[in-house]
C-alpha positions in Angstrom: 111.6 115.6 78.7 111.3 119.3 79.0 109.3 120.0 82.2 107.3 123.2 81.5 105.0 124.8 84.1 101.8 123.4 82.4 103.4 120.0 82.3 104.2 120.1 86.0 100.6 121.2 86.7 99.2 118.2 84.7 101.6 115.8 86.4 100.7 117.1 89.8 97.0 116.8 89.1 97.3 113.2 88.2 99.5 112.6 91.3 96.7 114.2 93.4 94.1 111.7 92.0 92.6 113.7 89.1 92.4 110.8 86.7 91.0 111.8 83.3 91.2 114.6 80.8 88.1 116.7 81.6 88.8 116.6 85.3 92.4 117.7 84.7 91.1 120.6 82.6 88.6 121.6 85.3 91.1 121.3 88.2 94.0 123.0 86.4 92.3 125.7 84.4 94.4 124.7 81.4 92.8 124.4 77.9 92.1 121.0 76.4 94.5 121.8 73.6 97.2 122.1 76.2 96.3 119.2 78.5 95.8 116.4 76.0 99.2 116.8 74.2 100.9 117.0 77.6 99.2 113.7 78.7 100.4 112.0 75.5 104.0 113.2 76.1 104.0 112.2 79.7 102.7 108.8 78.8 105.3 108.5 76.0 108.0 109.3 78.6 106.5 106.7 80.9 105.8 109.3 83.6 102.1 108.3 83.3 100.2 105.2 82.3 96.7 105.0 81.1 93.8 102.6 80.8 90.4 102.9 79.2 87.4 102.3 81.4 85.0 99.6 80.5 82.5 100.5 77.8 79.7 99.1 79.8 80.4 101.5 82.7 80.5 104.5 80.3 77.3 103.5 78.6 75.5 103.0 81.9 76.6 106.6 82.7 75.4 107.8 79.3 78.8 109.0 78.1 81.9 107.9 76.1 84.6 105.8 77.8 87.2 107.8 79.8 90.9 107.3 79.6 92.2 107.2 83.1 95.8 108.2 83.9 98.0 107.2 86.8 101.4 108.5 87.7 104.4 106.0 87.6 107.4 105.8 90.0 109.4 107.7 87.4 106.6 110.3 87.2 106.8 110.8 91.0 110.5 111.4 90.8 110.0 113.9 88.0 107.2 115.6 90.0 109.6 116.1 92.9 112.0 117.9 90.6 109.2 119.9 89.0 107.8 121.1 92.3 111.3 122.3 93.3 111.5 124.2 90.0 107.9 125.5 90.1 106.9 125.7 93.7 103.6 127.4 92.9 102.3 124.3 91.1 101.1 122.8 94.3 98.7 125.7 94.8 97.3 125.8 91.3 94.7 123.0 91.5 91.3 124.1 92.5 89.8 122.3 95.5 87.8 119.3 94.3 84.0 119.6 95.0 82.8 117.0 97.5 79.3 115.5 97.5 77.0 117.0 100.0 76.2 114.8 103.0 72.8 114.6 104.5 
């Protein structure tokens, strides 16, 4: 698989715990039309796996089910190579907002 800069960003985001499409878009700053094809290719190459969340959970939250992605062992190896090729990728992801504590 050709590892482009945007592909490395998406792979890194999933490795950092960003699990579904909209969160990856928000964290990376990439467009949906870029992120979703990359996710499909990474899954086809077995660098990611995905599962759908339960419909009951999604309905309880008032939204459609999310497809959650997880990096594989092969994906981690590919990420190491990608980070060597594109060292700036590790700095791309925006800090995740944390809930306020009272």
